[in-house]
Backbone as a chain_set.jsonl record, in Angstrom:
{"seq": "MATIKFTFEDPKIEPKTVEAAEGESILDVTEDHHIHLNHNCGGVCACSTCHVYVESGEDALEEISDKEEDFIDRAINPRLESRLACQCEIIDGDAIIEIKVPDQSKIIGHEH", "coords": {"N": [[236.311, 56.001, 231.048], [237.061, 58.99, 232.946], [240.126, 60.454, 233.963], [241.132, 61.714, 237.038], [243.29, 63.74, 238.504], [244.354, 64.442, 241.728], [245.91, 66.992, 243.612], [247.264, 68.541, 246.514], [247.187, 71.447, 248.555], [248.032, 71.113, 251.209], [251.002, 69.945, 252.398], [251.32, 67.559, 253.563], [249.598, 65.65, 252.424], [249.504, 63.135, 250.152], [249.601, 63.161, 246.48], [246.713, 61.994, 244.55], [245.392, 59.811, 242.135], [242.525, 59.042, 240.356], [239.73, 57.306, 238.87], [236.857, 58.394, 237.162], [233.352, 58.502, 236.312], [231.546, 59.858, 233.408], [229.256, 62.326, 234.107], [229.445, 62.306, 236.806], [230.19, 64.465, 239.611], [233.001, 66.544, 240.591], [232.955, 66.675, 243.386], [231.513, 64.324, 244.054], [233.268, 62.491, 243.339], [235.405, 62.978, 244.971], [234.141, 62.185, 247.5], [233.584, 59.309, 246.845], [236.212, 58.343, 246.752], [237.322, 58.768, 249.247], [238.61, 61.27, 249.66], [239.433, 64.226, 251.415], [237.154, 66.811, 251.546], [235.652, 69.644, 252.281], [232.12, 70.34, 252.444], [229.9, 72.154, 253.164], [227.072, 72.775, 252.463], [226.056, 70.47, 251.498], [226.485, 70.131, 248.842], [224.858, 71.567, 247.057], [225.297, 73.968, 245.816], [225.339, 76.266, 247.498], [227.182, 77.49, 249.105], [230.697, 78.022, 249.715], [232.499, 76.115, 250.457], [233.524, 73.832, 249.1], [235.292, 74.626, 247.385], [237.688, 74.431, 244.794], [240.603, 74.251, 242.753], [240.893, 74.084, 239.284], [243.218, 72.81, 237.638], [243.915, 71.912, 235.135], [242.042, 70.643, 232.279], [239.496, 71.84, 232.306], [237.792, 72.068, 230.164], [236.528, 69.672, 230.079], [234.613, 69.671, 231.963], [231.301, 70.75, 233.152], [230.095, 73.856, 232.21], [230.641, 76.96, 233.983], [228.389, 78.477, 236.167], [226.412, 81.556, 236.65], [225.615, 81.625, 239.344], [227.319, 79.927, 240.646], [229.751, 81.271, 240.116], [229.21, 83.579, 241.83], [229.31, 82.428, 244.365], [231.958, 81.543, 244.351], [233.296, 83.896, 244.697], [233.153, 84.321, 247.305], [234.801, 82.353, 248.455], [237.945, 81.24, 249.996], [240.883, 82.761, 248.851], [240.213, 82.937, 246.018], [240.703, 82.209, 242.439], [241.305, 82.551, 238.835], [241.114, 79.976, 238.005], [239.353, 78.77, 239.822], [236.773, 76.644, 240.969], [233.607, 75.288, 242.158], [233.483, 72.309, 243.587], [231.099, 70.739, 243.729], [229.712, 71.607, 241.535], [231.101, 70.987, 239.333], [230.675, 69.131, 237.06], [231.444, 66.141, 235.219], [231.877, 66.081, 231.901], [233.101, 64.8, 229.672], [234.023, 61.761, 229.187], [236.538, 60.657, 228.666], [238.484, 62.346, 229.514], [241.381, 63.959, 230.972], [241.711, 65.259, 234.021], [242.986, 67.801, 236.104], [243.152, 68.585, 239.504], [243.461, 70.869, 242.174], [243.295, 70.744, 245.588], [242.488, 73.091, 247.971], [244.0, 73.96, 251.106], [242.295, 72.428, 253.591], [242.263, 73.003, 256.271], [242.026, 75.726, 256.723], [239.39, 76.233, 256.173], [236.436, 76.847, 257.675], [234.165, 74.632, 258.801], [232.229, 71.661, 258.33], [233.462, 68.429, 259.071], [233.95, 66.015, 256.555]], "CA": [[236.381, 56.694, 232.536], [237.872, 60.107, 233.14], [241.147, 60.381, 234.998], [241.098, 62.806, 237.783], [244.481, 63.762, 239.278], [244.212, 65.326, 242.732], [247.067, 67.453, 244.441], [246.812, 69.255, 247.6], [247.995, 72.554, 249.083], [248.6, 70.6, 252.381], [252.066, 69.314, 251.835], [251.18, 66.256, 254.159], [248.721, 64.808, 251.801], [249.991, 62.742, 248.844], [248.635, 63.277, 245.451], [246.013, 60.773, 244.276], [244.69, 59.715, 240.822], [241.439, 58.163, 240.457], [239.005, 57.291, 237.682], [235.387, 58.777, 237.421], [232.414, 58.421, 235.068], [230.868, 60.905, 232.842], [228.017, 62.641, 234.831], [229.73, 62.6, 238.275], [230.778, 65.755, 239.967], [234.256, 66.378, 241.41], [232.648, 66.364, 244.782], [231.098, 62.911, 244.1], [234.506, 61.77, 243.219], [236.07, 62.985, 246.336], [233.462, 61.277, 248.415], [233.75, 57.995, 246.512], [237.551, 57.976, 246.929], [237.813, 59.167, 250.555], [239.367, 62.456, 249.644], [238.674, 65.174, 252.341], [236.799, 68.091, 250.899], [234.441, 70.18, 253.12], [230.937, 70.742, 251.589], [228.782, 72.386, 254.251], [225.762, 72.817, 252.041], [225.694, 69.208, 250.998], [226.663, 70.036, 247.346], [223.796, 72.237, 246.273], [225.871, 75.439, 245.302], [224.799, 77.384, 248.501], [228.221, 77.933, 249.925], [231.958, 77.983, 248.941], [233.465, 75.272, 251.118], [234.043, 72.765, 248.285], [236.13, 75.276, 246.429], [238.84, 73.65, 244.248], [241.286, 74.915, 241.565], [240.934, 73.249, 238.184], [244.531, 73.027, 237.108], [243.72, 71.46, 233.65], [240.855, 69.81, 231.922], [238.282, 72.547, 232.496], [236.766, 71.879, 229.093], [235.762, 68.453, 230.396], [233.585, 69.982, 232.982], [230.233, 71.551, 232.84], [230.331, 75.366, 232.248], [230.439, 77.644, 235.194], [227.036, 79.283, 236.119], [226.522, 82.717, 237.381], [225.384, 81.35, 240.729], [228.574, 79.389, 241.098], [230.612, 82.37, 240.18], [228.87, 84.406, 242.96], [229.799, 81.738, 245.6], [233.348, 81.419, 244.309], [233.713, 85.154, 245.118], [233.189, 84.237, 248.875], [235.836, 81.355, 248.755], [239.267, 81.663, 250.448], [241.899, 82.739, 247.775], [239.716, 82.539, 244.655], [241.616, 82.465, 241.359], [240.698, 82.316, 237.636], [240.756, 78.482, 237.869], [238.386, 78.297, 240.835], [235.354, 76.055, 240.734], [232.986, 74.67, 243.203], [233.487, 70.856, 243.275], [229.703, 70.247, 243.614], [229.11, 71.995, 240.31], [231.999, 70.491, 238.307], [230.144, 67.746, 236.511], [232.327, 65.748, 234.088], [230.988, 65.857, 230.596], [233.904, 64.098, 228.846], [234.496, 60.491, 229.866], [237.943, 60.392, 228.27], [239.395, 63.565, 229.898], [242.312, 63.941, 232.144], [241.545, 66.566, 234.78], [243.903, 68.023, 237.376], [242.391, 69.405, 240.628], [244.169, 71.14, 243.357], [242.507, 70.987, 246.717], [242.997, 74.046, 249.015], [244.284, 73.482, 252.504], [241.079, 72.322, 254.268], [242.316, 73.424, 257.699], [241.642, 77.057, 256.537], [238.051, 76.308, 256.018], [235.477, 76.579, 258.863], [233.188, 73.83, 258.254], [231.956, 70.286, 258.867], [234.371, 67.34, 258.517], [233.195, 65.077, 255.769]], "C": [[237.42, 57.952, 232.309], [239.013, 59.892, 234.152], [241.153, 61.697, 235.686], [242.474, 62.761, 238.643], [244.438, 64.888, 240.397], [245.587, 65.664, 243.414], [246.538, 68.279, 245.468], [247.763, 70.265, 248.049], [248.765, 72.075, 250.367], [249.615, 69.724, 252.018], [252.049, 67.748, 252.576], [250.352, 65.316, 253.5], [249.316, 64.471, 250.426], [249.031, 62.885, 247.788], [247.885, 61.985, 245.125], [245.393, 60.814, 242.919], [243.85, 58.722, 240.818], [240.696, 58.258, 239.038], [237.573, 57.645, 238.031], [234.677, 58.749, 236.078], [231.904, 59.723, 234.664], [229.558, 61.134, 233.712], [228.246, 62.893, 236.307], [230.219, 63.999, 238.507], [232.161, 65.495, 240.604], [234.005, 66.054, 242.825], [232.281, 64.934, 244.928], [232.442, 62.157, 244.168], [235.372, 61.756, 244.441], [235.498, 62.158, 247.456], [233.681, 59.803, 248.099], [235.182, 57.5, 246.783], [238.199, 58.501, 248.234], [238.916, 60.277, 250.508], [238.644, 63.554, 250.423], [238.439, 66.461, 251.539], [235.557, 68.602, 251.622], [233.285, 70.544, 252.142], [229.741, 71.066, 252.517], [227.424, 72.406, 253.715], [225.192, 71.525, 251.546], [225.672, 69.129, 249.437], [225.525, 70.555, 246.605], [224.112, 73.699, 245.795], [225.124, 76.501, 246.163], [225.873, 77.835, 249.507], [229.565, 77.831, 249.07], [232.873, 76.973, 249.504], [233.991, 74.15, 250.317], [234.76, 73.456, 247.238], [237.408, 74.554, 246.122], [239.553, 74.542, 243.131], [241.445, 73.802, 240.527], [242.269, 73.52, 237.397], [244.578, 72.829, 235.539], [242.516, 70.607, 233.481], [239.546, 70.498, 232.129], [237.3, 72.401, 231.445], [236.002, 70.539, 229.185], [234.783, 68.502, 231.406], [232.452, 70.792, 232.408], [230.572, 73.146, 233.018], [230.036, 75.94, 233.532], [229.107, 78.501, 235.161], [227.413, 80.493, 236.818], [226.392, 82.564, 238.915], [226.563, 80.794, 241.384], [229.633, 80.514, 241.209], [230.354, 83.412, 241.456], [229.266, 83.834, 244.23], [231.291, 81.589, 245.55], [233.924, 82.728, 244.962], [233.826, 85.196, 246.665], [234.222, 83.189, 249.322], [237.106, 82.049, 249.298], [240.043, 81.668, 249.226], [241.294, 82.341, 246.391], [240.684, 82.968, 243.484], [240.786, 82.211, 240.041], [240.268, 80.901, 237.434], [239.911, 77.91, 238.923], [237.205, 77.776, 240.42], [234.893, 75.664, 242.219], [232.866, 73.141, 242.742], [232.083, 70.275, 242.96], [229.061, 70.67, 242.264], [229.992, 71.695, 239.135], [231.602, 69.058, 237.82], [231.047, 67.417, 235.293], [231.403, 65.418, 232.934], [231.839, 65.236, 229.483], [234.493, 62.915, 229.503], [235.879, 60.082, 229.685], [238.846, 61.303, 228.768], [240.354, 63.066, 230.953], [242.26, 65.313, 232.795], [242.316, 66.53, 235.966], [243.259, 68.927, 238.337], [243.258, 69.589, 241.725], [243.237, 71.476, 244.434], [243.141, 71.939, 247.641], [243.103, 73.365, 250.32], [242.858, 73.514, 253.179], [241.143, 72.837, 255.684], [242.152, 74.958, 257.773], [240.157, 77.323, 256.479], [237.207, 75.968, 257.272], [234.408, 75.792, 258.347], [233.162, 72.491, 258.848], [232.876, 69.404, 258.228], [233.518, 66.344, 257.724], [234.213, 64.068, 255.35]], "O": [[238.422, 57.871, 231.598], [238.815, 59.171, 235.13], [241.177, 62.732, 235.02], [242.702, 61.812, 239.392], [244.477, 66.08, 240.091], [246.338, 64.75, 243.755], [245.399, 68.73, 245.346], [248.977, 70.074, 247.981], [249.896, 72.487, 250.629], [249.305, 68.737, 251.352], [252.757, 66.854, 252.112], [250.334, 64.166, 253.938], [249.602, 65.365, 249.63], [247.823, 62.779, 247.999], [248.423, 60.919, 245.423], [244.869, 61.871, 242.568], [244.188, 57.597, 241.187], [240.984, 59.113, 238.2], [237.094, 57.246, 239.092], [235.219, 58.921, 234.986], [231.821, 60.64, 235.482], [228.853, 60.165, 233.993], [227.457, 63.546, 236.99], [230.644, 64.645, 237.549], [232.449, 64.398, 241.082], [234.725, 65.261, 243.432], [232.72, 64.325, 245.904], [232.641, 61.283, 245.012], [235.953, 60.758, 244.869], [236.21, 61.53, 248.241], [233.956, 59.055, 249.037], [235.35, 56.306, 247.029], [239.416, 58.658, 248.327], [239.943, 60.221, 251.184], [237.465, 63.826, 250.196], [239.341, 67.075, 250.969], [234.501, 67.976, 251.535], [233.576, 71.044, 251.055], [228.753, 70.337, 252.603], [226.539, 72.05, 254.493], [224.011, 71.445, 251.208], [225.02, 68.288, 248.819], [225.215, 70.012, 245.545], [223.228, 74.478, 245.437], [224.442, 77.41, 245.691], [225.595, 78.432, 250.547], [229.519, 77.585, 247.865], [234.021, 76.94, 249.062], [234.903, 73.488, 250.812], [234.855, 72.877, 246.156], [238.13, 74.116, 247.017], [238.964, 75.529, 242.693], [242.022, 72.748, 240.797], [242.32, 74.43, 236.57], [245.245, 73.566, 234.814], [242.039, 69.945, 234.403], [238.52, 69.819, 232.135], [236.103, 72.564, 231.68], [235.009, 70.306, 228.496], [234.143, 67.5, 231.725], [232.574, 71.428, 231.36], [231.28, 73.548, 233.942], [229.155, 75.402, 234.202], [228.82, 79.156, 234.159], [228.454, 80.596, 237.468], [227.01, 83.314, 239.67], [226.842, 81.105, 242.542], [230.298, 80.677, 242.232], [231.309, 83.981, 241.985], [229.556, 84.584, 245.163], [231.904, 81.509, 246.615], [234.917, 82.666, 245.688], [234.533, 86.037, 247.221], [234.508, 83.14, 250.519], [237.318, 83.245, 249.1], [239.958, 80.678, 248.498], [241.848, 81.485, 245.701], [241.377, 83.98, 243.586], [239.668, 81.704, 240.134], [239.247, 80.612, 236.809], [239.728, 76.693, 238.973], [236.563, 78.36, 239.547], [235.609, 75.709, 243.22], [232.27, 72.797, 241.721], [231.917, 69.449, 242.062], [228.003, 70.16, 241.894], [229.674, 72.108, 238.02], [232.17, 68.026, 238.177], [231.36, 68.28, 234.473], [230.419, 64.679, 232.978], [231.322, 65.142, 228.37], [235.403, 63.056, 230.32], [236.395, 59.255, 230.437], [240.033, 61.124, 228.498], [240.214, 62.056, 231.642], [242.675, 66.334, 232.246], [242.387, 65.569, 236.732], [242.838, 70.015, 237.944], [243.803, 68.615, 242.245], [242.434, 72.395, 244.281], [244.253, 71.675, 248.099], [242.436, 72.375, 250.621], [242.295, 74.602, 253.301], [240.085, 73.094, 256.259], [242.142, 75.461, 258.896], [239.697, 78.444, 256.694], [237.317, 74.872, 257.822], [233.722, 76.27, 257.444], [233.939, 72.171, 259.748], [233.127, 69.504, 257.027], [232.477, 65.894, 258.202], [233.882, 63.111, 254.651]]}, "num_chains": 1, "name": "protein.A"}
């Protein structure tokens, strides 16, 4: 199982470390472990609301696609380490991946 360490821009939310299986997306992991992350399009790479920062472990995730890059450009505060959680499929089951979740209060979207 891969280890996913979540930290949050919102200082009121405590960091959380969970395990995930190869083949799961970071969005799947947030849903399975009750970590709030907006995803207006339902996880089909059609918006930017599930935007996260991959702080480390990017080699353990599926490569970024051109379509994903296009949507990241629409996210709030995109950076070089920006990804869409719905597209971050875990490809190394032994990895340690660190994800920072942007402040969800700044994102207009559905509560999930």
